[in-house]
C-alpha positions in Angstrom: -25.5 -6.4 -25.4 -23.7 -4.8 -22.5 -22.7 -8.1 -21.2 -21.6 -9.5 -24.1 -18.9 -6.0 -24.7 -18.1 -6.9 -21.1 -17.0 -10.1 -22.0 -15.3 -9.1 -25.4 -13.4 -6.6 -23.8 -12.4 -8.9 -20.6 -11.0 -11.4 -23.4 -9.3 -8.5 -25.4 -7.6 -7.4 -22.2 -5.8 -11.3 -22.4 -4.2 -10.5 -26.0 -5.3 -13.5 -27.2 -2.8 -14.0 -29.7 0.0 -13.2 -27.8 -1.4 -15.4 -24.7 -1.7 -18.6 -27.1 1.6 -17.9 -28.6 3.5 -17.8 -25.0 1.6 -20.9 -24.8 3.0 -22.7 -27.9 6.4 -21.8 -26.8 6.2 -23.1 -23.3 4.7 -26.6 -24.8 8.1 -26.3 -27.6 10.2 -26.0 -24.6 8.9 -29.1 -23.0 8.9 -30.8 -26.4 12.9 -30.1 -26.8 13.1 -31.2 -23.7 11.7 -34.6 -24.4 8.6 -34.5 -22.1 6.1 -34.7 -24.9 7.1 -38.0 -26.9 9.9 -39.5 -25.3 9.3 -39.4 -21.8 5.8 -38.5 -22.0 4.3 -36.4 -19.0 0.8 -34.8 -19.9 -0.2 -33.6 -17.1 2.9 -31.8 -16.4 2.9 -30.1 -20.3 -0.7 -29.4 -19.8 -0.4 -27.8 -16.2 2.5 -25.4 -17.9 0.5 -24.8 -21.0 -2.4 -23.6 -18.9 -0.6 -21.5 -16.5 1.6 -20.2 -19.1 -1.7 -18.8 -20.7 -3.4 -17.8 -17.4 -0.2 -16.0 -16.2 0.2 -14.4 -19.6 -3.6 -13.1 -19.7 -3.3 -12.0 -16.0 -0.2 -9.4 -17.0 -1.7 -8.0 -20.1 -4.9 -7.3 -18.1 -2.6 -5.8 -15.1 -0.8 -3.8 -17.6 -3.7 -2.5 -19.3 -4.9 -1.4 -15.9 -1.5 0.4 -15.3 -1.7 1.9 -18.5 -4.9 3.0 -18.7 -4.1 6.8 -18.9 -2.1 6.6 -21.4 -4.3 4.2 -23.1 -6.8 7.4 -23.6 -4.5 9.1 -25.8 -2.4 6.2 -27.8 -5.0 3.4 -27.7 -8.2 4.6 -27.0 -9.9 1.0 -28.9 -8.9 -0.9 -25.7 -11.1 -2.3 -23.6 -10.8 0.3 -20.4 -10.5 3.4 -22.4 -13.7 2.5 -24.7 -15.6 1.6 -21.0 -15.9 -2.1 -22.2 -14.4 -2.5 -19.0 -13.9 -0.9 -15.5 -10.2 -0.3 -14.3 -11.6 -2.3 -11.0 -13.1 -5.3 -13.4 -9.9 -5.2 -15.4 -8.0 -5.3 -12.1 -10.3 -8.2 -10.4 -10.1 -10.0 -13.4 -6.6 -10.3 -13.5 -6.7 -11.2 -10.1 -8.5 -14.5 -10.9 -6.2 -15.3 -14.2 -3.2 -15.0 -11.8 -5.3 -17.8 -9.2 -5.8 -20.0 -12.2 -2.2 -20.0 -12.9 -1.3 -20.7 -9.2 -3.5 -23.6 -9.0 -2.7 -25.0 -12.9 1.2 -24.9 -11.5 0.6 -26.6 -8.4 1.2 -30.2 -10.7 4.6 -29.1 -11.3 7.9 -29.8 -10.0 9.2 -27.4 -7.6 11.6 -25.5 -9.8 9.0 -25.0 -12.4 6.7 -23.6 -9.6 9.8 -21.2 -8.2 10.0 -19.8 -12.1 6.4 -19.6 -12.6 6.4 -17.1 -9.0 9.5 -15.2 -10.1 7.4 -14.4 -13.5 3.8 -14.0 -12.2 5.9 -11.1 -9.8 8.1 -9.8 -12.8 4.6 -9.6 -14.8 2.9 -7.2 -11.7 5.6 -4.9 -11.4 6.7 -4.4 -15.1 4.9 -1.5 -16.0 5.2 -0.2 -12.3 8.8 -0.7 -11.4 10.8 -1.9 -14.9 8.8 -0.1 -18.2 10.3 3.5 -17.5 14.1 2.5 -16.8 16.1 2.3 -20.1 17.2 -1.5 -20.8 15.9 -2.9 -17.8 12.1 -3.0 -19.1 13.8 -4.8 -22.2 15.4 -7.0 -20.2 12.3 -8.1 -18.1 10.3 -8.3 -21.7 13.4 -10.6 -23.1 13.2 -12.9 -19.6 9.8 -13.2 -19.6 9.8 -14.4 -23.2 12.8 -16.8 -23.6 11.4 -17.9 -20.0 8.6 -19.8 -21.0 10.9 -22.4 -23.3 12.6 -22.8 -20.1 9.5 -23.1 -17.8 8.3 -25.7 -20.3 11.8 -27.7 -20.1 12.0 -27.6 -16.5 8.2 -28.7 -16.0 8.9 -32.3 -17.5 12.6 -32.5 -17.0 12.3 -32.9 -13.2 10.0 -35.3 -10.8 7.2 -33.2 -8.6 8.8 -32.5 -5.0 12.9 -31.9 -6.6 14.3 -28.5 -6.4 16.5 -28.5 -8.9 18.0 -30.0 -12.5 21.5 -30.8 -14.0 21.7 -28.7 -17.2 24.5 -31.1 -17.8 22.9 -34.1 -17.1 20.0 -34.1 -19.2 20.6 -33.0 -23.1 17.0 -32.1 -23.7 17.5 -29.4 -21.0 20.8 -28.2 -22.2 19.1 -27.7 -25.5 15.7 -25.8 -23.8 18.3 -23.8 -21.9 20.2 -22.7 -25.3 17.0 -22.2 -26.6 15.9 -20.1 -23.7 19.1 -17.7 -24.2 18.6 -17.4 -27.6 15.0 -16.2 -27.4 15.8 -14.2 -24.2 18.8 -12.2 -26.0 17.1 -11.6 -29.3 13.7 -10.6 -27.6 16.2 -8.1 -25.7 17.5 -6.7 -29.1 14.0 -6.4 -30.6 12.6 -4.8 -28.0 15.2 -2.0 -28.0 14.6 -1.8 -31.9 11.1 -1.4 -31.2 11.8 1.6 -28.4 14.3 2.8 -31.7 10.7 3.1 -33.6 8.5 4.6 -31.1 11.1 7.2 -30.0 9.1 10.3 -31.3 5.6 9.1 -29.1 8.0 7.4 -26.0 9.5 11.3 -25.9 5.8 12.6 -25.7 5.0 10.4 -23.2 7.8 11.0 -20.9 9.1 7.6 -21.2 13.3 7.4 -20.7 13.7 4.1 -23.0 17.4 3.1 -23.8 17.5 5.0 -27.4 16.3 8.2 -25.7 19.3 7.9 -22.9 21.9 7.0 -25.3 20.9 7.6 -28.8 19.0 5.4 -31.5 22.1 3.8 -33.2 24.4 3.3 -29.7 21.2 1.2 -28.5 21.1 -0.8 -31.6 24.6 -1.9 -31.3 24.1 -2.5 -27.6 21.9 -4.8 -29.0 23.5 -6.0 -31.3 26.1 -7.0 -29.0 23.2 -9.4 -26.9 21.7 -10.6 -30.5 25.6 -11.6 -31.1 26.0 -13.8 -28.0 22.8 -15.5 -28.9 24.0 -16.4 -32.4 27.3 -17.7 -30.9 25.4 -20.1 -28.3 22.9 -21.2 -31.0 25.5 -24.0 -32.8 26.1 -25.8 -28.9 23.5 -28.2 -29.6 24.8 -29.3 -32.3 28.4 -29.3 -30.8 27.4 -31.3 -28.2 25.7 -33.7 -29.8 22.0 -33.4 -29.1 21.3 -32.4 -32.2 22.1 -33.2 -36.0 22.5 -31.7 -39.1 19.0 -31.2 -39.8 18.8 -28.6 -36.5 22.3 -26.7 -38.1 20.5 -26.3 -41.6 17.6 -24.2 -39.6 18.9 -22.7 -37.2 22.2 -21.2 -39.3 19.5 -18.9 -41.7 17.8 -17.8 -38.4 20.9 -16.3 -37.3 22.0 -14.8 -40.7 18.0 -13.6 -40.8 18.3 -12.1 -37.4 22.0 -10.6 -38.2 20.2 -8.8 -41.2 17.4 -7.4 -39.1 19.8 -5.5 -36.7 22.0 -4.1 -39.8 18.4 -3.4 -41.6 17.0 -1.4 -38.4 19.7 0.9 -38.5 17.9 2.6 -41.3 14.3 1.3 -40.9 13.7 0.2 -37.2 9.9 -0.9 -38.3 11.2 -3.4 -40.8 14.4 -4.4 -38.8 11.9 -5.5 -35.9 9.8 -7.7 -38.5 12.3 -9.3 -39.8 13.8 -9.8 -36.6 10.7 -11.3 -35.3 10.6 -14.1 -38.3 14.4 -14.9 -37.9 13.4 -15.8 -33.5 10.3 -18.0 -34.8 12.6 -19.8 -37.1 15.2 -20.4 -34.5 12.1 -22.0 -32.7 11.5 -24.1 -35.6 15.3 -25.4 -35.6 15.1 -26.6 -31.8 11.8 -28.3 -33.2 13.1 -29.5 -36.3 16.5 -31.1 -34.4 14.1 -33.2 -31.6 11.9 -34.7 -34.4 15.0 -35.9 -36.3 16.5 -37.7 -33.2 13.2 -39.2 -32.9 13.1 -40.1 -36.2 
């Protein structure tokens, strides 16, 4: 029973729902770039998705290791506080997952490996270096969330041994890059809104989030500016001729939902950040629809 409890605790450390979602986003990036159907590269796609799963799980595990003292108060049901996994066990498990991510990435082009290396460093450094800095922690999370699309696209867009890819030469990669921007900028906004939602608890814990540093409404305004940039960039795949009207028909409602979510978050940050999440998901679907329409 003790072994079963430990295995369950290790599995929970990876945040399996978030880990699976990150792998799906990487797959979408590869699909949008054309590496799944039109120029299929199954080994690279599988390597990128597996590396994403393992790296995300490792990052979640090491964050729980660093947050173990706070979690005793705020999240006592997590594996380390409840005693299912020891801090040392969580650290070793994280290292094992990181090693697996590195091995999985070896089948990928050098540029994809470079992105993976940057992401691994950011995952390790997030809790200790960036989490408590106003806006910086939000930016790191936003980059990591958006980079899953970029990682998936680069994994299939260049051949092994190459160190660069021309965004102007490959329409699929250009579209995936816009998806990266859209996801990253909207994730930054959502992270800021989540910080507004958590202001009371963060103040008690001594964290210095962006809303605590400059105020709730100014922080939401900052998030709105970043989201506005994402919305302005979202029609570019249609303007370039990469995707047609089906893409535009889905991405514009997604933009409208995300903009409404920011407005809503001023009075109700919980509802606002939830609706923003739905809008982000719909925006990702727009890119899939755009690619499918091209293939049809």
